[in-house]
C-alpha positions in Angstrom: 96.8 89.8 89.8 100.5 90.7 89.7 102.5 88.8 92.3 105.2 91.5 92.4 103.9 94.3 94.6 106.7 96.6 93.5 105.5 96.2 89.9 101.9 96.8 91.0 103.1 100.0 92.7 104.7 101.1 89.5 101.7 100.4 87.4 99.1 101.8 89.7 100.9 104.9 91.1 103.5 105.8 88.4 104.3 109.3 89.5 104.8 108.3 93.2 106.8 105.2 92.0 109.1 107.4 90.0 109.9 109.7 92.9 110.3 106.8 95.3 112.6 105.1 92.9 114.8 108.2 92.8 115.2 108.0 96.6 116.1 104.3 96.3 118.7 105.0 93.6 120.2 107.8 95.8 120.5 105.3 98.7 122.0 102.6 96.4 124.7 105.2 95.4 125.8 105.9 99.0 129.4 104.8 99.4 130.7 102.5 102.0 128.7 99.3 101.6 128.6 96.9 98.7 125.2 96.0 97.1 125.1 92.5 98.7 125.7 93.9 102.2 123.0 96.6 101.7 120.5 93.9 100.7 121.4 91.7 103.8 120.9 94.8 106.0 117.6 95.4 104.3 116.6 91.8 105.1 117.4 92.4 108.8 115.5 95.7 108.8 112.5 94.2 107.1 112.6 91.2 109.6 112.7 93.6 112.6 109.7 95.4 111.1 107.9 92.1 110.5 107.5 93.1 106.9 107.0 89.6 105.3 106.8 90.8 101.7 109.8 93.1 102.3 111.8 90.1 103.5 110.8 88.1 100.5 111.6 90.8 98.0 115.0 91.7 99.5 115.9 88.0 99.7 115.3 87.8 96.0 117.3 90.9 95.4 120.1 89.7 97.6 120.5 86.5 95.5 121.0 88.7 92.5 123.9 90.5 94.3 125.6 87.2 95.0 124.3 86.5 98.5 124.1 82.9 99.6 121.2 81.3 101.4 123.4 81.0 104.5 123.9 84.8 104.4 120.2 85.5 103.9 119.0 83.2 106.7 121.7 84.7 108.9 120.3 88.2 108.2 116.8 87.0 109.3 118.2 85.3 112.4 120.0 88.5 113.5 116.7 89.6 115.0 116.0 86.6 117.3 117.2 88.4 120.5 115.4 91.7 119.5 112.2 90.6 117.8 111.7 87.1 119.2 111.2 83.7 117.8 107.7 84.5 116.4 109.2 87.1 114.0 111.9 84.6 112.9 109.3 81.9 112.3 107.2 84.3 110.2 110.1 85.8 108.2 112.3 82.8 107.5 109.8 81.1 105.1 109.3 84.4 103.3 113.1 84.7 102.9 113.3 81.2 101.6 110.5 81.8 99.1 112.1 85.1 97.9 115.5 83.5 97.6 114.1 80.7 95.4 111.9 82.8 93.2 112.9 84.4 89.9 111.8 88.0 89.9 112.7 91.1 87.8 113.5 94.4 89.5 
């Protein structure tokens, strides 16, 4: 089974993937924030939503934009006062795994 859920989404639902990807590209093109900052914000959002796989994937993407591990774990930790320690304990290992993996997007 493909370990990259985004790739699986592309393979199994190509039309939906194509339209979703257009939305993602439009968001990426919004001015005001650089790609690294956008990825760090995504990590914080995914952490607040307790989306473990999302944290992992955006941690991997953030590394490709030049983010450091310090920045990634800081984005996860931003949620401590809002989401609680349990969320951080669930998402930090996912962020670490994502940051250390080699993945194509």
